[in-house]
C-alpha positions in Angstrom: 0.0 0.0 0.0 1.1 3.6 -0.7 0.7 5.5 2.4 -3.0 5.0 2.9 -2.9 7.2 5.9 -1.7 10.1 3.8 -4.3 9.5 1.2 -6.9 9.5 3.8 -5.6 12.7 5.2 -5.7 14.2 1.7 -9.3 13.1 1.1 -10.4 14.5 4.5 -8.7 17.8 3.8 -10.3 18.1 0.4 -13.7 17.4 2.0 -13.1 20.1 4.5 -12.2 22.6 1.8 -15.4 21.8 -0.1 -17.5 22.1 3.0 -15.9 25.4 4.0 -16.5 26.7 0.5 -20.1 25.7 0.5 -20.5 27.4 4.0 -18.9 30.5 2.7 -21.2 30.7 -0.3 -24.3 30.1 1.9 -23.1 32.8 4.3 -22.7 35.2 1.5 -26.2 34.5 0.2 -27.7 34.8 3.7 -25.7 38.0 4.3 -27.1 39.8 1.3 -28.4 43.1 2.3 -32.2 43.2 2.7 -34.1 43.5 0.6 -32.5 41.7 -2.3 -35.6 41.2 -4.5 -39.1 42.6 -4.9 -41.5 42.7 -2.0 -45.1 41.6 -2.2 -47.9 43.2 -0.2 -51.1 41.1 -0.3 -54.2 43.4 -0.5 -57.4 41.8 0.8 -59.7 43.8 -1.6 -60.2 44.6 -5.3 -58.5 47.4 -7.2 -59.8 50.9 -6.3 -60.9 50.0 -2.8 -59.8 51.8 0.3 -57.1 49.4 1.4 -55.9 49.1 -2.2 -55.7 52.9 -2.6 -53.7 53.4 0.6 -51.4 50.5 -0.3 -50.7 51.9 -3.7 -50.0 55.4 -2.3 -47.5 53.9 0.2 -45.8 51.4 -2.2 -43.8 53.8 -4.5 -42.1 55.8 -1.7 -41.5 52.6 0.3 -39.9 51.0 -2.8 -37.7 54.1 -3.1 -36.6 53.8 0.5 -35.9 50.0 0.3 -34.3 50.0 -3.2 -36.6 47.3 -4.5 -40.0 47.2 -6.1 -43.0 46.9 -3.7 -45.8 45.2 -5.5 -49.5 45.2 -4.3 -51.1 41.8 -5.0 -54.9 42.0 -4.9 -56.5 38.9 -3.4 -60.2 39.8 -2.6 -62.6 37.3 -1.3 -64.1 35.6 1.8 -64.2 38.8 3.8 -60.4 39.2 3.6 -59.9 35.6 4.9 -58.2 34.5 1.6 -55.5 37.2 1.9 -54.9 36.5 5.6 -54.5 32.8 4.9 -52.1 33.4 2.1 -50.0 35.6 4.3 -50.0 33.2 7.2 -48.7 30.4 5.0 -46.1 32.5 3.2 -42.4 32.1 3.9 -41.4 34.4 6.8 -38.5 35.8 4.8 -39.5 39.5 4.7 -40.8 39.4 1.1 -44.5 38.9 1.8 -46.6 41.3 3.9 -50.4 41.8 4.4 -52.2 45.1 4.1 -54.6 44.3 6.9 -58.0 45.8 7.6 -60.5 45.8 10.4 -62.0 42.6 8.9 -59.0 40.7 10.1 -60.0 41.3 13.7 -63.7 40.8 13.0 -63.1 37.4 11.4 -61.8 36.1 14.7 -65.3 36.2 16.0 -67.4 35.7 12.8 -65.5 32.9 11.0 -65.7 29.7 13.0 -63.4 27.6 10.7 -60.4 29.9 10.2 -57.3 28.0 9.0 -54.9 30.4 10.7 -54.6 32.1 14.0 -55.3 35.8 13.6 -52.7 36.6 16.3 -50.1 33.9 16.6 -49.6 33.4 12.8 -48.6 37.0 12.2 -46.2 39.7 13.3 -47.4 43.2 13.6 -45.5 45.9 11.6 -47.5 49.1 12.1 -51.0 50.5 12.2 -51.0 52.8 9.2 -54.3 54.7 9.3 -57.9 55.0 10.3 -60.7 56.1 8.0 -64.4 56.8 8.8 -67.3 55.3 6.8 -70.0 57.2 5.2 -73.6 56.1 5.4 -74.6 56.4 1.7 -77.9 55.8 0.0 -79.0 55.8 -3.6 -80.7 59.1 -4.6 -84.0 57.3 -5.1 -84.2 56.5 -1.4 -86.7 59.0 0.1 -84.6 59.7 3.2 -82.5 62.8 3.6 -81.2 62.1 7.1 -80.5 59.2 9.5 -83.7 59.8 11.4 -85.7 59.7 8.2 -83.9 56.4 7.2 -84.7 54.8 10.5 -88.3 55.9 10.2 -88.4 54.4 6.6 -86.9 51.1 7.8 -89.4 50.8 10.6 -92.3 51.6 8.2 -91.1 48.9 5.7 -89.2 46.3 7.8 -87.2 43.8 5.7 -87.9 45.7 2.5 -84.7 47.8 2.4 -81.3 46.2 1.4 -77.8 47.1 2.5 -74.7 46.1 0.7 -71.3 45.1 2.3 -67.8 44.1 1.3 -68.7 40.5 2.4 -70.2 38.6 5.4 -68.1 39.5 8.4 -66.4 42.5 6.8 -66.0 45.8 8.5 -68.8 47.4 6.4 -71.1 44.5 7.3 -70.4 44.7 11.1 -70.6 48.5 11.1 -74.1 48.3 9.7 -75.2 45.4 12.0 -74.1 47.5 14.9 -76.0 50.5 13.5 -79.3 48.7 12.9 -79.1 46.9 16.3 -78.7 50.3 18.1 -81.4 51.9 15.9 -83.7 48.9 16.4 -84.4 48.4 12.7 -84.3 45.5 10.3 -82.6 45.9 6.9 -81.6 42.9 4.7 -77.9 42.2 4.2 -76.5 41.7 0.6 -72.8 40.6 0.8 -70.4 41.1 -2.0 -66.9 39.8 -2.7 -65.4 43.2 -1.9 -66.4 46.8 -1.3 -65.9 48.1 -4.9 -68.6 46.0 -6.6 -70.9 46.6 -3.6 -70.6 50.3 -3.9 -71.1 50.1 -7.7 -74.4 48.3 -7.2 -75.6 50.9 -4.7 -74.7 53.7 -7.1 -76.5 51.7 -9.8 -79.7 51.5 -7.7 -79.6 47.7 -7.4 -79.2 47.9 -3.5 -80.4 50.9 -1.5 -77.6 51.7 0.9 -74.4 50.8 2.6 -71.5 51.9 4.8 -68.4 52.7 2.8 -65.2 54.3 3.7 -64.6 57.9 2.6 -61.9 56.8 0.1 -64.4 54.6 -1.9 -67.6 56.5 -1.5 -66.3 60.1 -1.6 -66.1 60.3 -5.5 -69.7 59.0 -5.8 -71.0 61.5 -3.3 -69.2 64.4 -5.0 -70.6 63.2 -8.4 -74.1 63.0 -6.7 -74.5 59.4 -7.7 -74.9 58.7 -3.9 -76.3 60.7 -1.1 -74.3 60.8 2.2 -76.5 60.9 5.3 -73.9 60.7 8.1 -70.3 59.7 9.0 -69.4 56.9 11.4 -66.6 58.7 13.3 -66.9 60.1 16.8 -66.3 63.6 15.5 -67.2 65.3 12.2 -64.7 65.1 9.5 -62.7 68.1 8.2 -63.3 66.7 4.7 -67.1 66.7 5.3 -67.7 69.4 7.9 -71.4 69.7 7.2 -72.1 66.0 7.5 -73.3 65.0 11.0 -72.1 61.9 12.8 -74.5 59.0 13.3 -74.2 59.5 17.0 -75.6 63.0 16.7 -78.2 61.9 14.2 -80.4 59.8 16.5 -78.1 56.9 17.4 -76.2 58.2 20.5 -72.9 56.4 21.3 -72.5 54.9 17.8 -69.0 55.0 16.1 -67.3 52.5 13.8 -64.2 53.6 11.8 -62.3 51.4 9.4 -58.5 50.9 10.0 -55.5 49.7 8.0 -52.2 48.3 9.0 -49.4 46.0 7.9 -48.7 42.4 9.1 -46.0 39.9 8.3 -46.0 36.1 8.6 -45.1 34.9 12.1 -41.3 34.3 12.6 -40.3 37.0 10.1 -36.9 38.2 11.4 -37.3 41.0 14.0 -34.7 43.2 12.2 -36.8 43.1 9.0 -40.0 43.9 10.9 -38.2 46.9 12.6 -36.9 48.1 9.2 -40.3 48.0 7.6 -41.8 49.8 10.6 -39.2 52.5 10.5 -39.5 53.1 6.7 -43.4 53.1 6.7 -43.7 55.4 9.7 -41.2 57.8 8.2 -43.0 58.1 4.9 -46.4 58.4 6.5 -45.1 61.5 8.3 -43.8 63.0 5.1 -45.9 66.0 4.1 -46.6 64.9 0.5 -48.1 61.5 1.4 -49.8 62.8 4.5 -51.6 65.4 2.4 -52.7 62.9 -0.2 -54.2 60.6 2.4 -55.9 63.5 4.3 -57.5 64.6 1.1 -59.4 61.3 1.1 -60.5 61.5 4.7 -57.7 59.2 6.0 -56.2 59.9 9.5 -52.6 58.8 9.4 -51.3 56.9 12.4 -47.9 55.2 11.9 -47.7 53.2 15.2 -44.9 51.2 16.8 -45.0 47.4 16.5 -46.0 47.1 20.2 -48.8 49.7 19.9 -50.2 47.8 16.9 -50.0 44.5 18.7 -52.0 45.9 21.6 -54.5 47.5 19.2 -55.0 44.2 17.3 -55.7 42.3 20.5 -58.2 45.0 21.7 -60.0 45.0 18.4 -60.3 41.2 18.3 -61.8 41.2 21.9 -64.2 44.0 20.9 -65.5 42.3 17.8 -65.7 38.8 19.2 -67.9 40.2 22.0 -70.2 41.9 19.5 -70.5 39.0 17.0 -71.2 36.6 19.9 -73.9 38.9 21.2 -75.5 39.2 17.8 -74.9 35.5 17.1 -73.2 36.4 13.8 -71.1 33.5 12.6 -70.3 32.0 9.2 -68.7 28.9 7.9 
């Protein structure tokens, strides 16, 4: 034999070199600065909706700050459950995020067969904004105020129809709360998202709905819809002459929509912190702030911890309401 020990040592050394080389390559790949490719933000609504509008206003300056494209990916359906489920199952690598709405919290109480945990399967990034809803009716509806609408509904119980962005959506629950407090009965017509629902109200196929100021504002300005009231606690600077529902005969009522950003659970904390920092910074920038305010949006830009606490409080609130109203879907 020719020095088998030496041969063995040579083979072992060669293996070590190859292993070290592979480790070095893997380390270089892992150490690439984030982000190294385009980022997807899943949007739980159709094009032109409130959450879609806000996401598309945020995406260009966020892309500029990160140095990579930020691509909104519209996935409407099932009262935002589809978008949430896709995000929960996505790789936690910092390249998939969810533009979350109030419906995410509502679904915790309404949807009894969720295939994800609305808290534990996500990491909170930031609460981006809140936005009030308008109570809008088709011009053919003979009601010029909330009090007149309530009187009309009581005179014709079950003969008026309200549209929503889907069973268990924010617009659905906001209206259920309204008619419970007003002691009226109006028939629910759920849609896949808020955009087609609003179009059908404007077309006269359904009489009324709650819709955020982003979506419904243009219809109101074009006089294709009549706004009776706003759902916020205080009047809006954008609609100073429009009363709140609370001051229109339903004291104590309020129900604003809200938007935020979530990531799949186990997304690296440094990536979450980076996204939070960039989004909060651009939300405070004058240009974007003014664009959002012009549509009735109140910019927030919270910390991760604030948004986590907000989410838990919202889930508790809506679970309590949906349980009391016995609203639950499959």
